[in-house]
N, C-alpha and C positions, 0 to 999 in steps of 0.2 A: 232794777229801774228799767228794766227791758218790758217789751209789751207782750200781753198773751190773749190770745183769741178767749172766747167766752166758754168752748167746750175744750180748753187746756190743748188742743192739738196741732199748735203752732205756737212758737216763740219768737219773737223780731229783738234782735240785739243789735246796737250800733255803737262803734270802737274807735280809735281805743281811747281810755281814761286819761292817757298822754297829751290830748288833743282837743281835750273838755268834752269829749264823749261819754255816753252815761254807762257803758257797758265795757267789760275786760274779756276780750275772744280769747285769750292766753287762758284764764282762768277757766274758762268753760272749754276750751281743747282739752286742757290737762283732766278735767272731771270725765269728761268722754272717753279719753283714752285710760281713765283709771277702772271703767267699768269691765265687769267681767264677761268680754262679748268677742267673738271675731270682728274685725274689721277692714273693710273695702275702701282705699283713698285715691282719689284722683285729685291732682292739683297742676297749675302749670308749674309750679316750683315746690320742690322739696328740700331745704335749705336749711330748717330750724333745727342746730342739736338736741335741744330740750325734747321736738318730738320726737326724734330720730332714737332718743334715748329710751323715751315712753313707751314707743313701739319693740325698741329690743327687749324691755322690760315684759312687754305682752308675750312675745315670742320665747322668752327662754325661763320665765319664773311662772307664768300663768299659764303656757302652752296651749294659748289661743292662736289663730290666724290671723294673719296682718298680709294685705299685698297693697301695695303701693302703684299708680300708675301718673308718670310724669309727661311733660313736654320735651320732647328731646334737643327742641333747640338751646336751652339753658343749659346743659352738660356739654356742647360744643363751642370753643372759642370761637370771638366773630370772626378773628382774622388767625390764620394758622400762624403757630410759632416755626421757626426755622429746627430742623434736626436737632442740632447740639443744644438747643432749651427744652423741649419736649418733655424732660424729665422733671424740670424746674416746677417747684410749687407756686401756686400764685396763678393769676389770670382772674378774668372777667367773672369766669362761671365757677371757679375753684371749689366756693361752698357746694355749690351744687353736686360737683363730683363728686367731693368727701363724703356729703350725706346718701349718695348713692351707694360708694363702697360700702360706707357702714351699715349699711339696711342690709347689704347681700353677705356682708360679713355676719350679722346677726341670725341668717338663714332665712330672711324676710323676703319675701317674693317682690322684686322690683322690676318696672318693664316701662319702658318709654314709646311713645308713640312712632308711627311710620310715615307719617301723612307728610308730605312737602308743600309748603305754600299757604297753610293755614296751622291755626294754634288750635292746640289742646289746651283751651282756655276756662273750661270748669274747675271749681273748686268743691268738692264735696268728701265728706266722711259717713260712710254706712256702718251702721253698729247692729249685730245682730249677735243674742247672746239668750241663756235661758229666761224667758219672760220678758224680753227688752227687743224692741226693733226700731231704729231711730236712725233717721237721716238729719245729718246737718250741712248746708249747703252755704256760701258765702262768698262774696267779692274778694276775700282776702287769699293771697298765696299762702301758702305753709311756709314763708319764710320772715326773717327777724324783722326786718323793715316793714314786711306787708302787715304781720301783726300787733307791732308795738307803736308804728310811727302812722302809717297810710289810716286815713279815713276810710271804714268798711262798712258794710252790713253783712249780719249772719241770720238764718232763719234755724230752729229746729224744728222737726217736723216728724210726727209721730203716726201721721195716717198710714194705715196699713199698705192701701192702693200705691200711695210715691214712694213707700219703702220697698215695694215688692219691684215698681218699676225700676227703680233706681238700680236695683239688684240686677236685674234682667240688662239693663243699659250698661252695668259694669262688665257683664261677662262679656256685652259683643264688642266691648271696647277692649278688652285686655289682650288680643294678641297684637294691639296696636295701630290698628285704623278704624277712627272714630265714624268716619264717613256710613251713612246709612242706620246709624245706632242713634236711634230717635224714639221719644214717646213725650204726649203730652196726658197729664193724669188730672182729673177733677179733685179738688180737697171737700171732704164732706164731714158735715158733723151733725148732730142731733136736729140742726134748725135748718139741714138741708146744705146745699153747695156754697163757699165761702171762698174759692178761689181754685187754681190750678198751678201746676208746675209744668213747665215745658222744657225739653233738653234735645239738642242735635247740631249737627251742622249745615243744615240747610235753610238757616235764617228764621228756626222758631222762636229765638227770645227775640228777634225784633219783630215777626208779626205779632207777638202779645202787645209788644211795646204800641206798636201802629193802633194796636185794637184798644189799648187803655186810653190813649191820646183821642182815638175816634169817639169814644163813648163820653167825652166831657162836653158839658153844657154851662159850666159856669166858670172853672177855676182849674188850672194846671200848676203846680210847683214840679222844678226837676233839680238833680244834682247828676251832674256827669264828667267823668273823668277826662273823655275825648269826644269831640263832635268835629264831625267831616261836613262839610257842605253838599247841600244835594242829597243826602241820603233818605230812605224813605222816613224817618224818624224827624229831622228836619223839615220835610216837606208837611208830616204830619202837623209837626205845631205850629208853622205858618197856616195851614188850612183851619187849624183850631181858631187862631186869630181872627181868620177872613170870617167865622161865625160869631163870633163875640165873644170867645173866652179869654179870661184874663190868664198870659200865660209868664212866669218869669222862673229864673233859675238860675244858677252857677254852673261855671265849666271850671278844671283845673287851669290855673294860669301858665303851666308850662305849655299850653298847646299855643297859647298867643301869637306868636310870630311866625306858625306855620302857615305854608299857603292854602292847606285845607281847612283852616280855622274857619269853622260854621258862625261865629259868635258875630262877624259883621254882618251877615246874611238875615240871623234871626232879629237884629236889632231894626235892620231895615224893612224886616215886616213885621214890627208891631211886638217882639217879645224882648222881655225886659231880661236879655243876659247880661250876667257879669261874671268876671274874674276873681275866682278864690287862689288865694297863694298856693303854690307848688314847692313842689321839693326842689327844684331849681329856682324859684321865684319868691323865694322869701321863707318858706314853712319848713319845718323839720320832717316832713315828709309828704305824701301824695294826698290830695283829695280824689279817691279813688271809688267812688261810689257811682252808680250807674242807675239812676231810679227814679220813679216818677209819684205824686201824688195827685188823684185826679177826684177832683169834687169833694175835696175831704173826706172820702169814702172808700177809696180804691187806690191801693200802694202796688207800684209793681217795682221788683227789684231784680237785678240781672247782672251777671256777667260781661254781658254785651256792652260795649261802648254804640254811641251812635256813629258808626263808618262801616266803611266798604269791605272791611275784614269781618267784620262782625258776621256778614251774612254768608260767609263759608267756615268759620270757625268752629270750634266745638264750644258752644255757648248753653246756657241754662238762666232761665229767670222763675220769678215765681211772683202770680200775681196772686195778692189777699184784699177780698172785701173786710169793711168794718170800721169804724171810726177811730176805734181805738188804737189800731196799728196805724192808721193815717195821720192821726193827728200825733203821735210819737214820732213818725220819721218826718211830717212836717214843720215841727219846733225844732229838729236837726238841722235840716234846710234854711230856716230863718234865722237859727242861729249862726249858722255859718255865713247868710249873707249878709249879715250885718257887717263883714270883714271883705266883702268884695266889692270888686272897681271896676267901674264901668268902661276904664282904657286898659289895656295890656298892660302885664306888669313886666318892667325887663326883666330878663334873667340877670342873676349875681355874677 
């Protein structure tokens, strides 16, 4: 059910099937980890035991290299435990810590970022083997809930330029500091350029969102996990309405009662913005997309929310031209929008 470009150089997935989406990201991840390739992985969270076991198999059975880079915040307890409890099992981050330890015990190199005040928010898998070079990027963290319950996107890219750029960026962040590690790479096929990938911690993904919105002449549809008041993306959407563009979309309803919630500002400015049930507001998981479809011909997919934090966190975006992908993502936003509400949804 995925959407593929005409030249076959990228494929877009929408997940998970448990929420009515057409694709199964877990199946795709298992298939990718089964390839005879070295793997470099970056994710905000690595807490899925099935994926960790597959990585251990890569290292011990197939003797391939695997490296994993994660966000350190998800290894540390939000509130410190008293000294007499620090050896207790459990806690908010225990699954992340256990997976971190399991990777180490499998002799897999695993490291965490060292940047305070900003997130390592990129999720990617880079596979390089005999005759194979592939990059998978996704809004899903490598955690059970995110893979199996949260609504997310994923893109597989076989463009050599994108794979090489991702490899260079990974080397730059491997020592823990993602600041200054950035790249914007055009995606090109036989018929010319069809998109680009941007990654960095200086607002690069937000730059591409704003550029996509500013290119709109008729119609924008969006789906975002979080949208904060007065951010650049909000201002660009309001400006699009001002020049006559039809703008509508959905936001995860868990944000509805936050003081920074941008939905009232969007609605006041003529945007048909609605709340889609989230993990705390009636659904089995988050509506975790960060995506735009512009004029039914340009699709923007990102890890970056429409928030101030996205301007300084390490984020990634993919912009793709083409009506097939745009129609595929647009249809999913329409499907989700049928269950969205104009009014905020009370938390359970």
